[in-house]
C-alpha positions as CSV (number, residue, x, y, z in Angstrom):
1,X,365.6,197.4,246.5
2,X,368.9,197.0,248.4
3,X,371.9,196.0,246.4
4,X,373.3,192.5,247.2
5,X,377.0,192.3,247.1
6,X,378.6,189.5,245.0
7,X,380.0,187.5,247.9
8,X,376.7,187.5,249.6
9,X,375.0,185.9,246.7
10,X,374.4,182.1,246.6
11,X,376.0,180.0,243.9
12,X,372.9,179.7,242.0
13,X,372.2,183.3,242.1
14,X,375.7,184.0,240.8
15,X,375.1,181.5,238.0
16,X,371.8,183.2,237.1
17,X,373.7,186.7,237.1
18,X,376.3,185.5,234.8
19,X,373.6,183.9,232.5
20,X,371.7,187.2,232.4
21,X,374.9,189.2,231.5
22,X,376.0,186.8,229.0
23,X,372.6,186.7,227.1
24,X,372.5,190.5,227.2
25,X,376.1,191.0,226.1
26,X,375.8,188.4,223.2
27,X,373.5,190.8,221.2
28,X,376.2,193.7,221.3
29,X,378.8,191.1,220.3
30,X,376.8,189.9,217.4
31,X,376.0,193.5,216.4
32,X,379.8,194.2,216.1
33,X,380.8,190.9,214.6
34,X,377.9,190.5,212.2
35,X,376.0,193.5,211.3
36,X,378.7,196.1,211.8
37,X,381.4,194.1,209.9
38,X,378.9,193.2,207.2
39,X,377.8,196.8,206.6
40,X,381.4,198.1,206.6
41,X,382.5,195.7,203.9
42,X,379.5,195.8,201.5
43,X,378.1,199.4,201.4
44,X,379.0,201.6,198.4
45,X,380.5,205.1,199.0
46,X,377.1,206.8,198.1
47,X,374.9,209.0,200.1
48,X,371.8,206.7,199.8
49,X,373.8,203.7,200.9
50,X,375.5,205.8,203.7
51,X,372.0,206.9,204.9
52,X,370.4,203.5,204.8
53,X,373.6,202.0,206.5
54,X,373.5,204.5,209.4
55,X,369.6,204.0,209.9
56,X,370.2,200.2,210.2
57,X,373.0,200.7,212.7
58,X,370.8,202.9,214.8
59,X,368.0,200.3,214.5
60,X,370.3,197.5,215.5
61,X,371.6,199.5,218.6
62,X,367.8,200.1,219.5
63,X,367.2,196.4,219.1
64,X,370.0,195.6,221.5
65,X,368.8,198.1,224.0
66,X,365.3,196.7,224.0
67,X,366.6,193.3,224.0
68,X,368.3,193.8,227.2
69,X,365.1,194.4,229.0
70,X,363.0,192.0,227.0
71,X,365.4,189.1,227.4
72,X,365.5,189.6,231.2
73,X,361.7,189.6,231.6
74,X,361.5,186.7,229.2
75,X,363.8,184.7,231.3
76,X,361.8,185.6,234.3
77,X,358.8,184.4,232.4
78,X,360.5,181.1,231.6
79,X,361.4,180.5,235.2
80,X,357.7,181.1,236.2
81,X,358.3,184.6,238.0
82,X,356.1,186.8,235.9
83,X,355.0,187.8,232.4
84,X,356.6,189.9,229.7
85,X,354.6,193.1,228.9
86,X,353.0,192.7,225.5
87,X,353.9,196.4,224.6
88,X,357.7,195.4,225.0
89,X,357.3,192.4,222.8
90,X,355.5,194.5,220.1
91,X,358.2,197.0,220.4
92,X,361.0,194.4,219.9
93,X,359.2,192.9,217.0
94,X,358.7,196.2,215.3
95,X,362.3,197.0,215.4
96,X,363.0,193.6,213.8
97,X,360.6,194.3,211.0
98,X,362.2,197.7,210.5
99,X,365.7,196.1,210.4
100,X,364.4,193.7,207.7
101,X,362.9,196.6,205.8
102,X,366.2,198.5,205.8
103,X,368.2,195.5,204.6
104,X,365.5,195.1,201.7
105,X,366.1,198.8,200.8
106,X,369.7,198.5,200.8
107,X,369.5,195.5,198.4
108,X,366.8,197.1,196.3
109,X,368.8,200.3,195.8
110,X,372.0,198.4,195.0
111,X,373.7,200.0,198.0
112,X,375.6,197.0,198.6
113,X,378.4,195.6,196.5
114,X,379.2,192.2,197.9
115,X,377.5,189.2,199.7
116,X,378.2,190.6,203.0
117,X,374.8,191.7,203.5
118,X,374.0,188.4,204.6
119,X,375.8,189.2,208.0
120,X,373.2,192.1,208.9
121,X,370.5,189.7,207.8
122,X,371.7,187.1,210.1
123,X,371.8,189.6,213.0
124,X,368.3,191.3,212.3
125,X,366.2,188.7,214.0
126,X,368.5,187.6,216.8
127,X,367.8,190.3,219.6
128,X,364.0,189.6,219.3
129,X,364.2,185.9,218.5
130,X,366.4,185.1,221.4
131,X,363.9,186.6,223.9
132,X,361.0,185.2,222.1
133,X,362.3,181.6,222.2
134,X,361.9,181.9,226.0
135,X,358.3,183.0,225.9
136,X,356.7,180.3,223.5
137,X,357.0,176.6,223.1
138,X,359.8,175.2,221.0
139,X,357.3,174.0,218.3
140,X,355.5,177.3,218.0
141,X,358.9,179.1,217.7
142,X,360.0,176.8,214.9
143,X,356.6,177.3,213.1
144,X,356.6,181.0,213.3
145,X,360.3,181.1,212.4
146,X,359.4,179.1,209.2
147,X,356.9,181.8,208.5
148,X,359.1,184.7,208.8
149,X,361.7,182.9,206.6
150,X,359.0,182.4,204.0
151,X,357.9,185.9,204.0
152,X,361.5,187.3,203.7
153,X,362.1,184.8,200.7
154,X,358.9,186.0,199.1
155,X,359.8,189.6,199.4
156,X,363.3,188.8,198.1
157,X,361.8,187.0,195.2
158,X,359.6,189.9,194.3
159,X,362.7,192.2,194.3
160,X,364.0,189.9,191.6
161,X,366.6,187.9,193.5
162,X,368.0,184.8,191.9
163,X,367.1,181.3,193.2
164,X,370.6,180.9,194.7
165,X,370.4,184.2,196.6
166,X,366.9,183.1,197.9
167,X,368.3,179.7,199.1
168,X,371.4,181.6,200.8
169,X,368.9,184.0,202.6
170,X,366.6,181.2,203.9
171,X,369.6,179.3,205.1
172,X,371.1,182.5,207.0
173,X,367.7,183.0,208.6
174,X,367.3,179.4,209.6
175,X,370.7,179.5,211.0
176,X,369.8,182.7,213.0
177,X,366.7,181.0,214.4
178,X,368.7,177.9,215.4
179,X,371.3,180.0,217.2
180,X,368.5,181.9,219.0
181,X,366.9,178.8,220.0
182,X,370.0,177.0,221.0
183,X,371.8,179.5,223.0
184,X,369.0,181.3,224.7
185,X,366.6,178.5,225.4
186,X,369.4,176.0,226.5
187,X,370.9,178.6,228.8
188,X,367.4,179.1,230.3
189,X,366.8,175.4,230.6
190,X,370.1,174.8,232.4
191,X,369.4,177.6,234.8
192,X,365.8,176.2,235.4
193,X,367.2,172.8,236.2
194,X,369.7,174.3,238.7
195,X,367.0,176.2,240.5
196,X,365.0,173.0,240.6
197,X,367.8,171.2,242.1
198,X,368.2,174.0,244.7
199,X,364.6,173.9,245.5
200,X,364.8,170.1,245.9
201,X,367.8,170.6,248.3
202,X,366.0,173.1,250.3
203,X,362.9,170.8,250.5
204,X,365.0,167.9,251.5
205,X,366.4,170.1,254.5
206,X,362.9,171.1,255.5
207,X,361.8,167.5,255.4
208,X,364.9,166.5,257.5
209,X,363.8,169.2,260.0
210,X,360.2,167.8,260.0
211,X,361.5,164.5,260.4
212,X,363.7,165.5,263.3
213,X,360.7,167.1,264.9
214,X,358.7,164.1,264.5
215,X,361.4,161.9,266.1
216,X,361.7,164.5,269.0
217,X,357.8,164.3,269.5
218,X,357.9,160.5,269.5
219,X,360.9,160.4,272.0
220,X,359.3,163.0,274.2
221,X,356.0,161.0,274.1
222,X,357.8,157.9,275.0
223,X,359.6,159.6,277.9
224,X,356.8,161.6,279.3
225,X,353.6,159.6,278.4
226,X,354.2,156.6,280.6
227,X,355.9,158.6,283.4
228,X,353.1,161.1,283.5
229,X,350.5,158.4,283.7
230,X,352.4,156.5,286.6
231,X,352.7,159.9,288.5
232,X,348.9,160.6,288.1
233,X,348.1,157.2,289.3
234,X,350.5,157.4,292.3
235,X,349.3,160.9,293.2
236,X,345.7,159.8,293.2
237,X,346.6,156.7,295.4
238,X,348.6,159.0,297.8
239,X,345.5,161.2,298.2
240,X,343.3,158.2,298.8
241,X,345.7,156.8,301.4
242,X,346.0,160.1,303.1
243,X,342.3,160.4,303.4
244,X,342.1,157.0,305.0
245,X,344.8,158.0,307.5
246,X,347.6,155.8,306.1
247,X,350.1,158.7,306.1
248,X,353.2,156.5,305.9
249,X,352.0,154.8,302.8
250,X,350.9,158.1,301.2
251,X,354.4,159.6,301.9
252,X,356.0,156.5,300.3
253,X,353.7,157.0,297.2
254,X,354.8,160.6,296.9
255,X,358.5,159.8,297.3
256,X,358.0,157.5,294.4
257,X,356.3,160.3,292.5
258,X,359.3,162.6,293.2
259,X,361.7,159.9,292.0
260,X,359.9,159.4,288.7
261,X,359.6,163.2,288.2
262,X,363.5,163.5,288.7
263,X,364.0,160.6,286.4
264,X,361.7,162.1,283.8
265,X,363.5,165.4,284.0
266,X,366.9,163.7,283.2
267,X,365.3,161.7,280.3
268,X,363.8,164.9,278.9
269,X,367.2,166.6,279.0
270,X,368.8,163.7,277.1
271,X,366.1,164.0,274.4
272,X,366.6,167.7,274.0
273,X,370.4,167.6,273.9
274,X,370.2,164.9,271.5
275,X,372.6,162.5,273.4
276,X,370.8,159.4,271.9
277,X,371.7,159.8,268.4
278,X,374.9,161.9,268.4
279,X,377.7,159.7,267.2
280,X,381.1,161.1,266.3
281,X,381.9,158.5,263.5
282,X,378.6,159.0,261.8
283,X,378.8,162.8,262.1
284,X,382.4,162.8,260.5
285,X,381.3,160.7,257.7
286,X,378.0,162.6,257.2
287,X,379.9,166.0,257.3
288,X,382.3,164.9,254.5
289,X,379.5,163.4,252.3
290,X,377.4,166.6,252.7
291,X,380.3,169.0,251.9
292,X,381.6,167.0,249.0
293,X,377.9,167.1,247.6
294,X,378.0,170.7,248.0
295,X,381.1,171.2,246.1
296,X,383.3,171.8,249.2
297,X,386.5,169.8,249.3
298,X,386.4,168.2,252.9
299,X,389.4,166.2,254.4
300,X,388.9,164.4,257.6
301,X,391.8,163.2,259.6
302,X,391.7,161.2,262.8
303,X,389.7,158.5,264.3
304,X,387.2,158.6,267.2
305,X,387.8,155.0,268.1
306,X,388.1,154.3,271.9
307,X,386.6,157.7,272.9
308,X,384.0,157.5,275.6
309,X,380.4,157.7,274.4
310,X,379.7,161.0,276.1
311,X,382.9,162.7,274.5
312,X,381.9,161.4,271.1
313,X,378.3,162.8,271.5
314,X,379.5,166.2,272.5
315,X,382.0,166.4,269.7
316,X,379.5,164.9,267.1
317,X,377.4,167.9,267.9
318,X,380.3,170.2,267.3
319,X,380.8,168.6,263.8
320,X,377.2,168.9,263.1
321,X,377.1,172.7,264.0
322,X,380.3,173.6,262.2
323,X,379.2,171.8,259.0
324,X,376.0,173.7,259.1
325,X,377.8,177.1,259.5
326,X,380.2,176.1,256.5
327,X,377.2,175.5,254.2
328,X,375.1,178.6,255.4
329,X,377.8,181.2,255.8
330,X,380.3,182.4,253.1
331,X,381.3,180.4,250.0
332,X,383.6,177.7,251.1
333,X,385.9,175.8,248.6
334,X,387.6,173.6,251.1
335,X,387.2,172.4,254.8
336,X,389.7,170.6,257.0
337,X,388.2,168.5,260.0
338,X,391.0,167.1,262.3
339,X,390.6,164.9,265.3
340,X,393.5,164.7,267.6
341,X,393.4,162.2,270.6
342,X,396.1,162.8,273.3
343,X,396.9,161.2,276.6
344,X,394.9,163.9,278.5
345,X,392.4,165.4,276.1
346,X,391.0,165.1,272.6
347,X,390.9,168.2,270.3
348,X,388.5,168.7,267.3
349,X,389.4,171.2,264.8
350,X,387.1,172.5,261.9
351,X,388.7,175.0,259.5
352,X,387.1,176.4,256.3
353,X,387.9,179.1,253.7
354,X,385.4,181.5,252.1
355,X,384.1,182.8,255.3
356,X,382.0,185.9,254.6
357,X,380.9,188.7,256.9
358,X,377.9,186.9,258.0
359,X,379.8,183.9,259.5
360,X,378.8,183.3,263.0
361,X,381.2,184.7,265.6
362,X,382.2,183.3,268.9
363,X,378.9,184.8,270.4
364,X,376.5,183.0,268.1
365,X,373.5,181.1,269.5
366,X,374.6,177.8,268.0
367,X,378.2,178.1,269.4
368,X,376.8,179.1,272.7
369,X,374.8,175.9,272.7
370,X,377.9,173.9,271.9
371,X,379.7,175.6,274.9
372,X,376.9,174.4,277.2
373,X,377.3,170.9,275.9
374,X,381.1,170.8,276.2
375,X,380.9,172.5,279.7
376,X,379.1,169.5,281.1
377,X,382.3,167.5,280.3
378,X,384.7,170.3,281.5
379,X,385.4,171.0,277.8
380,X,385.9,174.3,276.1
381,X,385.2,175.8,272.5
382,X,387.0,178.5,270.6
383,X,385.6,179.9,267.4
384,X,386.3,182.9,265.1
385,X,388.3,184.1,262.1
386,X,392.0,183.2,262.1
387,X,392.8,185.2,258.9
388,X,391.1,186.7,256.1
389,X,388.3,184.5,254.7
390,X,389.3,181.6,257.2
391,X,387.0,180.5,260.1
392,X,388.2,178.1,262.8
393,X,386.3,176.1,265.2
394,X,388.2,174.3,267.9
395,X,386.9,172.1,270.6
396,X,388.8,170.4,273.5
397,X,387.5,167.9,275.8
398,X,389.6,166.3,278.7
399,X,389.6,162.5,278.8
400,X,388.4,160.6,281.9
401,X,391.2,159.6,284.2
402,X,393.7,162.3,282.7
403,X,394.4,164.2,285.8
404,X,391.0,165.8,286.3
405,X,388.1,163.7,285.2
406,X,385.1,165.1,283.6
407,X,382.3,165.7,286.0
408,X,378.7,166.0,284.7
409,X,377.2,169.2,286.0
410,X,373.5,168.2,286.1
411,X,371.4,171.3,286.2
412,X,368.9,171.2,289.1
413,X,366.4,173.5,287.6
414,X,363.5,172.0,285.6
415,X,363.3,173.0,282.0
C-alpha cells in the first residue's frame, strides 16, 4: 500500500490519524505516569519485590504493544470497517489478567510498602479496556467492568485486605473503567460523527450533480423535442410536395427545416455551456458561502452590477470552477475573490493558499473549458502558482464599446 503524504490527506483523514496516534500514545503515557511511578515509589528493596516489579513492568509494556494493534482494529470495527480478530482480544485480555495477578502477588508477599500500588492497579485494565470499550455496547462494557471489579475485590478480601482497602481498590478500578470508556469511546464517537458529516457532504455533492443532469436533460428535451418533431413533420411534408411536383413549396419547407436545425444547434450550445443559469452575483455569494462552510476564510470585493449578461455569465463560470479547485486541491485556509471593473475591461481574480502539488495547472481541462468560454468574448485566462503554496486564477474580459467590442465567435460545426 502506497504511503500517503500528510499534505495529500483530507482534513478528516488527518483528524483520524491524530486520534489513532493519541489513543495509542496514551497507554505509554499512563504506563510511565501511573504504573511506573507507582512501582518506583512502593516496592521494597528485596529480591522478591524486585523480581515481581520487573515482571509487572514487562507485562505492562507487552500490554501497550498489543494495545496499539488492538485499539486500531477496534476503532476500525467501531467505524464499520472490519472485525477485531478474537485471538488478539484474548491475548490482550490474558495480559490484563497476568497484570492483576502480579499486582496481587506483590501485595500478598508484602513487596510494597505504601499505597502507591493503587497506581499500577489503575493502569492494569486500561490498555485492554480502552480497546474493548469500542467493541461492545456501553451497557455491556459497564456490566462486565462491574464483574471484573467484583472479582478483584473478592480476591483482595481473600488475601485479608481491610474494608477500607477494598473500597479504595473498587473506586480505583471504577475510575479506570470510566476513563477508558470516556476517552476511547468519546474519541471514536466524535470521529464517526465527522465521517458521517463527510459522507453527507459527498452525498450532497452527488445529488447536486444528479440534479444538474436532470436539469440538463429537461432543458435538452425542451429544446430538441419540439424542434425535432417540427423537423420530422416538415421533412415529410417536403417529400410529399416533391412527389406531387410542387418543387418550390418543397424547397421552402426544407429551408424552414434548415432554419430550425440551425436554431436548435444554437440553443443546444447555450444549454451545454450553461449560459441560462450562470449569474455572477449568485456565483460570488455561493462561492463565499461554500468556502466559509468548508472552513476557508473567503473575502469577496467588487460588484458585478452593470456588467453585460454575457460577461457576467462567463465570469460566473470562472468563479464556479475556481471555487471547485480550491475545495478539491490542496488545503486552503483563505481565499480572496476580487472583481475590478475598469473603463475598458473587467478583471476577476481568485487567489488561495494551501495549493498542493495536485493543484490544476494552466493546462487543466477545467481551465481549458473556461478559456473557450472567455474566448467567445475576446477574453483571456491566466492560472498557476504565483509563489509557494499560493494559486492564482485571473480572468479578463473587455467591455462592449471599449475600443474593440467583444465579438461572439459562433462555431459553425455541429456538436
